N, C-alpha and C positions, 0 to 999 in steps of 0.2 A: 796752317792746318795740321792736325794730327795725322801722321801717316805711319802705318805699320804694314809692311808688305812681306808676306810669307812666300817661300819658294822651296822646291826640293821634293814635293810630293810626287807620287806616281804609283805604278803597279809593280809589285815585287812578289816573288815566291816566298813561302814560309821558310824561315831560316835566313833570309837575306837581310840586307841592311839599307838604310836610307839616312841621309842627313838633311834635316830641315833647317832653313835659315829664315831669320826675321830681321829685316832692315828697318830701323827706326830713326826718326828724327833725333837730333842730338838733345833737344830740349826734353824729350820723353825718356830717352835712354839714360840721361844723367840721373834719373831717379833710381831708387834702390832696388825695386822688385820688378822682374820680368818673368813671365811664365808661358808655358805651353799647355793649352787645354785641348781636349778632343770631344767630339760629339758624333755619335752614331745615330742613324735615323731612328726616330721615336724615343730616344733616350736623352737624358740630361747632359749638358756640358759639364765636365769636371776637370780639375787640375791634374795634369799628368806629371809635370815637373816645373819647379820654380827655382829662381836664383836671385839672391840679393847681392850686395857687394861682397859678401863673405860666405854665405851658406847656400846650400842647395836642399831641395826637398823633392821626393818622388812618391807617386802613388804606388801602393803595394804591387799592383799588377805589372809594373814596368821596372821595378827595382832589379838591379843587376844586369839589365838589358839596355836601358836608355841612359844617356848622359847629357845633361844640359850644361852649356858653357856660354861665356860671353866674351866678345872682343870689344873692349871699350874704344879702342882706336878706330874701329870700323862701325861703331854704333850698331852692332849686330849680335843677336843671340842665336844659338844653335841648339838643335836637338839631334844628337847622334842616336840612332835607333838600330840596335843589333838583335839578331835572332828573332826577327819579326814573326808574329803569329797572326792567324786570321782574325782573332779577337782584337787586334790592334787597328783593324779597318775602321776608319772614321775620317771626318774632316778635322784637321788640326788647326787651331787658332793661336796666334801669338797675342799675348796680353801684356799690357803695361799698366801697372797700378801706380797712380800718381797721387801723392799726398795733397789734400785740400785743407781748407780751414776747418772743416767739420769731419774729416775722415779721409776717405780715398775716393778716387774716380778711376774707373776702368776704361781703357781704350783697347780696341780690338782690330786685328787685321781681317782681311776678307776670307781667310781660310785656304788651306791647301789639302786636297784629297789624298789620302793614303789608302791603298787597297792591297791587301795581302791575300794571295791565293794559296789554297791548301795543296 
């Protein structure tokens, strides 16, 4: 079965830092693209940071503050979040985009809550 398990969320004061981890099965992690999405209540889920085998991408709202990385030996992707702001409060989801015959299929973790107090 597909398994993506996020951890590392919690409550932090503005200006603080957290590191999220996403442990994936090897069969999923071996594919090229992994990402972190977030979703606040009543709002759409969107990509915060993504990483392929070579490149990274970030939403404008987190550029310069968040860093995505991957440890292939541990089948884990990380999101280092620095200088957190209240607007970063959301449920963060790990995503694996897996190639299929017709395009891509997305797999999701259960989410981890990040709450930033002002």
